[in-house]
C-alpha positions in Angstrom: 0.0 0.0 0.0 1.0 3.6 -0.5 3.2 5.0 2.3 1.5 8.4 2.0 -1.4 7.0 4.0 -0.5 4.9 7.0 -3.0 2.7 8.9 -2.2 1.6 12.5 -4.4 -0.1 15.0 -4.6 0.3 18.7 -7.1 -2.2 19.8 -10.4 -1.4 18.2 -9.2 2.1 17.2 -7.9 2.6 13.6 -5.5 5.6 13.1 -5.1 6.8 9.6 -2.1 9.2 9.2 -1.6 11.4 6.2 2.1 10.8 5.9 3.7 13.2 3.5 5.3 15.7 6.0 7.7 17.1 3.4 4.8 18.3 1.3 2.8 19.4 4.5 0.7 16.2 3.8 -0.7 17.5 0.6 -2.8 15.0 -1.2 -1.3 13.6 -4.4 -3.5 11.5 -6.7 -1.8 8.4 -5.3 -2.4 9.5 -1.7 -6.1 10.2 -2.4 -6.4 6.7 -4.0 -4.7 5.2 -1.0 -6.9 7.1 1.5 -10.0 5.9 -0.3 -8.8 2.3 -0.2 -8.0 2.6 3.5 -11.3 4.1 4.4 -13.1 1.4 2.5 -11.1 -1.2 4.4 -11.9 0.4 7.7 -15.6 0.5 6.8 -15.5 -3.3 6.1 -13.6 -4.3 9.2 -16.1 -5.1 12.0 -13.4 -5.1 14.6 -12.8 -1.4 14.2 -14.9 0.6 16.6 -13.5 4.1 15.9 -11.4 6.0 13.4 -8.8 8.8 14.0 -7.4 10.7 11.1 -4.3 12.9 11.6 -1.3 14.2 9.8 2.4 13.5 10.2 4.8 16.3 11.2 3.7 19.9 11.5 0.5 19.8 9.6 -2.8 18.0 9.2 -3.1 18.5 5.4 -2.2 21.4 3.1 -4.9 20.3 0.6 -4.7 18.9 -2.9 -1.3 18.7 -4.6 -1.9 21.1 -7.4 0.4 20.0 -10.2 0.2 18.1 -13.4 1.7 14.8 -12.1 -0.6 11.9 -12.7 -3.6 14.0 -13.6 -5.7 12.3 -16.2 -7.3 14.2 -19.0 -7.0 15.3 -22.6 -4.2 17.5 -23.8 -6.5 20.4 -24.7 -8.2 20.4 -21.3 -7.4 23.2 -18.9 -5.6 22.4 -15.7 -8.8 23.0 -13.7 -10.8 20.5 -15.9 -8.0 17.9 -15.5 -8.1 18.4 -11.7 -11.9 17.9 -11.7 -11.6 14.3 -13.0 -9.8 12.9 -9.9 -11.9 15.1 -7.7 -15.1 13.4 -8.9 -13.6 9.9 -9.2 -11.5 9.8 -6.0 -11.7 12.7 -3.6 -15.5 13.1 -3.5 -15.8 9.3 -2.7 -13.2 9.8 0.1 -15.5 12.4 1.7 -18.5 10.2 1.1 -16.8 7.1 2.6 -15.8 9.1 5.7 -19.3 10.5 6.1 -20.9 7.1 5.6 -18.8 5.3 8.3 -20.9 3.5 10.8 -18.3 4.1 13.5 -17.3 7.4 15.1 -14.6 9.3 13.3 -12.3 12.0 14.8 -10.0 14.4 13.0 -7.0 15.2 15.1 -5.7 18.5 13.6 -2.1 19.2 14.6 -1.3 22.2 12.4 -2.1 23.6 9.0 -5.4 22.3 7.6 -6.2 23.8 4.2 -8.6 23.2 1.4 -9.1 19.4 0.9 -7.9 18.9 4.5 -10.7 21.2 5.7 -13.1 19.0 3.7 -11.8 15.9 5.5 -12.3 17.5 8.9 -15.8 18.6 8.0 -16.7 15.0 7.1 -15.5 13.6 10.4 -17.8 13.4 13.4 -15.5 15.2 15.8 -12.6 17.6 15.3 -10.0 18.1 17.9 -7.5 20.9 17.1 -4.2 21.6 18.8 -3.2 25.2 19.7 -1.1 25.2 16.6 -4.0 24.3 14.3 -5.2 26.7 11.6 -8.0 26.2 9.1 -7.7 27.7 5.7 -10.6 27.1 3.3 -8.8 28.9 0.4 -11.5 28.2 -2.2 -14.4 29.2 -0.1 -16.2 32.5 -1.0 
């Protein structure tokens, strides 16, 4: 599995860690795919009674990794349109999977939480933020 998303267990509690501290835990396409797979695995594991999502290092999640690497699409599509494909196919299902969990979910925010990271926290049942946490919904009106 992708090292960008780590799953550890502590008894009945699953801890998902966004593990790209050098990029402030920004979500690459591979990381989003791995996060979706891990959330689906947690949802299907009857021994898990609660989920904690956190970030490695000094941040929770700086949001979507905005670059061209691995973005599907046609050559004549704009960057924004190319970004919309994985958003619809992978990131929206991540938020839906988190929302649909039948167990409690907690977002433990330890630093910067921007854009896609904010969306993840909003889909969790409970958010606990450290004194160092900051929430930056950049694309909000």
